[in-house]
C-alpha positions in Angstrom: -55.2 14.3 -24.5 -56.8 11.8 -22.1 -54.8 8.7 -21.3 -55.9 5.5 -22.9 -54.7 3.2 -20.1 -54.7 5.3 -16.9 -56.8 7.8 -15.0 -55.7 10.1 -12.1 -57.7 10.9 -9.0 -57.2 13.6 -6.4 -57.6 11.8 -3.0 -60.0 14.3 -1.5 -61.5 11.8 1.0 -60.0 9.9 3.9 -60.7 6.6 2.2 -58.7 7.7 -0.9 -55.8 9.0 1.2 -55.6 5.6 2.9 -55.3 3.9 -0.5 -52.5 6.4 -1.2 -50.7 5.7 2.0 -51.0 1.9 1.6 -49.6 2.1 -1.9 -46.6 4.1 -0.5 -46.1 1.4 2.1 -46.2 -1.3 -0.5 -43.5 0.4 -2.6 -41.3 2.1 0.0 -41.5 -0.5 2.8 -42.2 -3.9 1.1 -40.8 -3.6 -2.4 -37.8 -1.3 -2.2 -36.9 -1.3 1.5 -36.4 2.4 1.6 -38.5 2.7 4.8 -38.7 0.3 7.8 -42.0 -1.5 7.8 -41.9 -1.6 11.7 -42.2 2.2 11.7 -45.7 1.9 10.1 -47.6 -0.8 12.0 -50.9 0.2 10.3 -49.5 -0.5 6.9 -49.6 3.1 5.8 -46.5 5.1 5.0 -47.0 8.7 6.2 -44.9 11.6 7.4 -45.4 15.0 9.0 -45.8 16.7 5.5 -48.9 14.8 4.5 -51.2 17.2 6.3 -49.8 20.0 4.0 -50.2 18.0 0.8 -52.6 17.2 -2.0 -52.5 13.4 -2.7 -53.0 11.7 -6.1 -53.7 8.2 -7.2 -53.4 6.5 -10.6 -55.7 3.7 -11.6 -55.3 1.3 -14.5 -58.4 1.5 -16.7 -58.3 -2.2 -17.8 -57.8 -3.8 -14.4 -59.1 -1.2 -12.0 -56.0 -1.5 -10.0 -54.3 1.3 -8.2 -50.7 1.5 -9.6 -49.1 4.8 -8.7 -49.1 7.8 -6.3 -47.8 11.3 -6.0 -48.2 14.2 -3.6 -47.9 18.0 -4.0 -46.6 19.5 -0.7 -47.3 23.1 0.1 -44.9 25.2 2.2 -45.2 25.1 6.0 -43.9 28.2 7.7 -42.4 29.2 4.3 -40.4 25.9 4.0 -40.6 22.7 2.0 -39.3 19.2 2.7 -36.5 19.6 0.1 -34.9 22.3 2.3 -34.4 19.7 5.1 -32.5 17.4 2.7 -30.1 19.8 0.8 -29.0 23.4 0.6 -30.8 25.3 -2.2 -28.8 27.9 -4.2 -29.8 31.6 -4.1 -32.3 31.3 -6.9 -33.9 28.2 -5.4 -34.2 29.7 -1.9 -35.8 32.9 -3.3 -38.8 30.9 -4.7 -39.3 28.3 -2.0 -42.0 30.2 -0.1 -44.3 30.6 -3.1 -43.8 27.1 -4.6 -44.7 23.5 -4.0 -42.8 20.2 -4.0 -43.7 17.1 -6.0 -42.7 14.1 -3.9 -43.6 10.5 -3.0 -44.0 9.7 -6.7 -44.0 5.9 -6.9 -45.2 3.0 -9.0 -46.0 -0.6 -8.0 -43.3 -3.2 -8.7 -43.7 -4.2 -12.3 -44.2 -0.7 -13.6 -41.3 0.7 -11.5 -38.9 -2.1 -12.7 -39.8 -1.4 -16.3 -39.0 2.3 -15.8 -35.6 1.5 -14.2 -34.7 -1.5 -16.4 -32.2 -1.7 -19.2 -33.0 -1.3 -22.9 -35.0 -4.2 -24.3 -32.5 -6.8 -25.6 -32.6 -7.8 -29.3 -33.0 -11.5 -28.5 -33.9 -13.9 -25.8 -31.8 -17.0 -25.0 -35.0 -18.9 -24.3 -36.3 -18.4 -27.8 -34.5 -19.2 -31.1 -37.3 -18.1 -33.5 -36.4 -14.5 -34.7 -40.0 -13.7 -35.3 -41.0 -14.6 -31.8 -38.0 -12.6 -30.4 -39.2 -9.6 -32.3 -42.8 -10.0 -31.1 -41.4 -10.3 -27.5 -39.3 -7.2 -27.8 -42.2 -5.2 -29.3 -44.4 -6.3 -26.4 -41.8 -5.2 -23.9 -41.4 -1.8 -25.5 -45.2 -1.4 -25.4 -45.1 -2.2 -21.7 -42.4 0.4 -21.1 -44.3 3.0 -23.0 -47.3 2.3 -20.8 -45.1 2.9 -17.7 -43.9 6.2 -19.2 -47.6 7.1 -19.7 -48.0 6.9 -15.9 -45.4 9.6 -15.5 -47.1 11.7 -18.1 -50.6 11.6 -16.5 -49.1 12.2 -13.0 -47.1 15.3 -14.1 -50.0 16.5 -16.2 -52.2 16.3 -13.1 -49.6 18.0 -10.9 -49.2 21.0 -13.1 -52.9 21.3 -13.7 -53.4 21.3 -9.9 -50.7 23.9 -9.5 -52.1 26.2 -12.1 -55.6 26.0 -10.5 -54.2 26.9 -7.1 -51.8 29.7 -8.1 -48.6 27.7 -7.6 -45.9 29.1 -9.9 -42.9 26.8 -9.3 -42.4 23.2 -8.4 -39.4 21.4 -6.8 -38.4 17.8 -7.1 -35.7 15.9 -5.2 -34.8 13.1 -7.5 -32.1 11.3 -9.5 -30.7 12.9 -12.7 -31.9 9.9 -14.6 -35.5 10.3 -13.5 -35.3 14.1 -14.0 -34.3 13.3 -17.6 -37.1 10.9 -18.1 -39.6 13.4 -16.5 -38.5 16.0 -19.0 -39.6 13.7 -21.8 -42.9 12.8 -20.1 -43.9 16.5 -20.2 -42.1 19.4 -21.8 -40.6 20.8 -18.6 -37.2 22.3 -18.1 -35.9 21.0 -14.8 -33.1 23.2 -13.4 -30.8 21.9 -10.8 -30.8 24.4 -7.8 -28.4 22.9 -5.3 -25.9 20.1 -4.6 -26.6 16.4 -4.4 -27.7 14.9 -1.1 -27.9 11.3 0.2 -31.6 10.3 0.4 -32.4 6.8 -0.8 -29.3 7.1 -2.9 -27.9 10.2 -4.6 -30.6 12.8 -5.2 -30.5 16.3 -6.7 -32.9 19.3 -6.1 -34.6 20.5 -9.3 -37.0 23.4 -10.0 -39.4 24.0 -12.8 -41.7 26.9 -13.9 -45.4 25.7 -13.8 -46.6 28.3 -16.3 -43.8 27.6 -18.8 -44.7 23.9 -18.7 -48.4 24.6 -19.3 -47.6 27.0 -22.2 -45.3 24.4 -23.8 -48.1 21.8 -23.5 -50.6 24.2 -25.1 -48.2 24.9 -28.0 -47.6 21.3 -28.7 -51.3 20.3 -29.1 -52.8 23.7 -30.2 -56.5 24.1 -29.7 -56.9 20.6 -28.5 -55.3 21.6 -25.2 -58.2 23.8 -24.2 -60.8 21.2 -25.3 -59.3 18.2 -23.6 -60.7 16.3 -20.7 -59.6 17.4 -17.2 -56.2 16.0 -16.1 -57.6 14.4 -13.0 -60.9 13.6 -11.3 -61.9 13.9 -7.6 -62.2 10.6 -5.8 -65.4 11.9 -4.1 -67.0 12.0 -7.5 -66.6 8.3 -8.0 -66.7 7.2 -4.4 -68.3 3.9 -5.4 -64.9 2.6 -6.5 -63.6 -0.4 -4.5 -61.4 0.4 -1.6 -59.4 -2.5 -0.2 -59.0 -4.5 -3.4 -57.2 -4.1 -6.6 -53.9 -2.5 -5.3 -50.8 -3.1 -7.3 
C-alpha cells in the first residue's frame, strides 16, 4: 500500500544524485561524525561505489523535505563493498557475483534518533497531569511509527527495484539491532553470512532472498499487492521539485 507520509524517488538525474550525496554528508559527516567533513569539501559524501549504484531519496509528503537516502550497489568485477569489510562464509561468497548490496541507508537527525531511541517512558518529569503524559507518550509513539514507515518504503523500493532488474539476493552490512528492525519493516528473513567487523561500530553481514520477500509481501496483502501504486517514482518525472531547499 502507498505510504501516507512519505514517497520514494529513484535519483535518475544528476540533480537528484546531488541531493542524495548532500543528505549523506549531512548525516555521516555533520550529524554522526562517521566521516571526516574535510574529506568532502563540496559537501557531498561519495565513494568509488556510487558509479555502480542506484540511488534513492525519501521525501516527506507534508513538508516536502528530503529525509532519507539509500543506494543499491551492483557488483564490480564480481565483488561488492561488503567483501572489503568482512569475510563472507561459503554460502555468502557463492551468491555475491549475482547479487546487490543495500547500503548508505540513512535518515536525518530527528528520524534517526527516534529509531535508535529508548522505549517511550510512561511519564515526563516536566508534566504532572497523567492525561497530558498519556497524550505526550501517544504522540511520541506516533512519531516512531512514522520513522519505521521510512524503513518500510525504502526496503519496499529496494526489493521492487531488484525484482525489476533481475537481482535475486541482497546483502546488508549492519547492526543486529537494525537487522531485527528491518525484518519487521518488511517480511524479510535476513541471514547472517559472516563474522562481525568494525565499521562505524560492530557490523554484521546479512543476506536475504529478493523473491522470497516479494512473495511474502504478496501473501500478506493478497490481490491488493498487484493493484497497488509503484513503490517509487523516477525523479525525472517530477523534475520541477525544489532542489537546494527542504533538506532535513
